[in-house]
C-alpha positions in Angstrom: -1.4 0.0 23.2 -4.2 -2.9 23.4 -6.1 -1.9 20.2 -2.8 -1.7 18.2 -1.9 -5.5 19.8 -5.5 -6.5 18.8 -5.3 -5.2 15.1 -1.5 -6.8 14.9 -3.0 -10.2 15.9 -5.7 -10.1 13.5 -3.6 -9.2 10.6 -1.0 -11.9 11.5 -3.7 -14.7 11.7 -5.7 -13.5 8.6 -4.5 -15.5 5.6 -2.4 -13.2 3.1 -3.1 -12.3 -0.3 -1.3 -12.9 -2.7 -1.5 -10.3 -6.1 -0.2 -11.8 -9.1 2.0 -9.2 -11.5 0.4 -8.4 -14.0 0.0 -5.9 -17.0 -2.8 -4.6 -15.3 -0.6 -4.0 -11.5 2.1 -2.9 -13.8 0.2 0.0 -15.0 -1.0 0.6 -11.6 2.3 1.5 -10.2 3.0 3.6 -12.9 0.1 5.3 -12.4 0.7 5.5 -8.6 4.5 6.4 -9.3 3.5 9.6 -11.4 0.8 10.6 -8.7 3.0 10.5 -6.4 5.9 12.2 -7.8 3.2 15.3 -9.2 2.2 15.3 -5.4 5.8 15.1 -4.4 4.7 12.4 -2.1 7.8 9.9 -0.5 6.6 6.9 -1.9 7.5 8.2 -5.3 11.4 8.0 -3.7 13.9 5.0 -4.8 13.8 4.2 -1.2 10.4 3.4 -1.2 9.8 1.2 -4.1 8.9 -1.9 -2.3 6.5 0.2 -0.8 4.9 1.6 -3.9 4.5 -2.0 -5.2 2.7 -2.6 -1.7 0.3 0.4 -2.1 -0.1 -0.4 -5.9 -0.9 -4.0 -5.2 -3.5 -3.0 -2.5 -5.1 -0.2 -5.0 -5.5 -2.7 -8.0 -7.3 -5.5 -5.3 -9.1 -2.4 -4.0 -8.2 -3.7 -0.5 -7.6 -1.4 2.3 -3.6 -1.8 4.0 -3.2 -2.4 7.1 0.2 -0.9 8.5 1.6 1.6 11.0 4.4 2.8 8.3 3.6 6.5 8.2 4.9 6.3 4.5 1.6 5.4 3.2 -0.4 8.2 4.4 -2.3 10.3 2.2 -0.9 8.0 -1.3 -3.4 8.7 -3.7 -6.1 6.3 -4.0 -4.8 4.1 -1.1 -7.6 3.0 1.5 -6.0 2.5 4.8 -7.4 -0.1 7.0 -8.0 -0.2 10.8 
């Protein structure tokens, strides 16, 4: 529990990264949606549309995503951070 609290505090206190929407990011979203559908990953579902964009943005900027949301587990190409 303490490790989770410390991780949350570090994440909350860091500066957010703003990723502009570009043609390359839109292409990354499309690729990820295709790969996720092919792998039958739930992030391809309409109910996870925003999560798909979050994952694609992290992949696009080659950054690990820090999250406790399990929908991001095993997303093709996505690195999860601690």
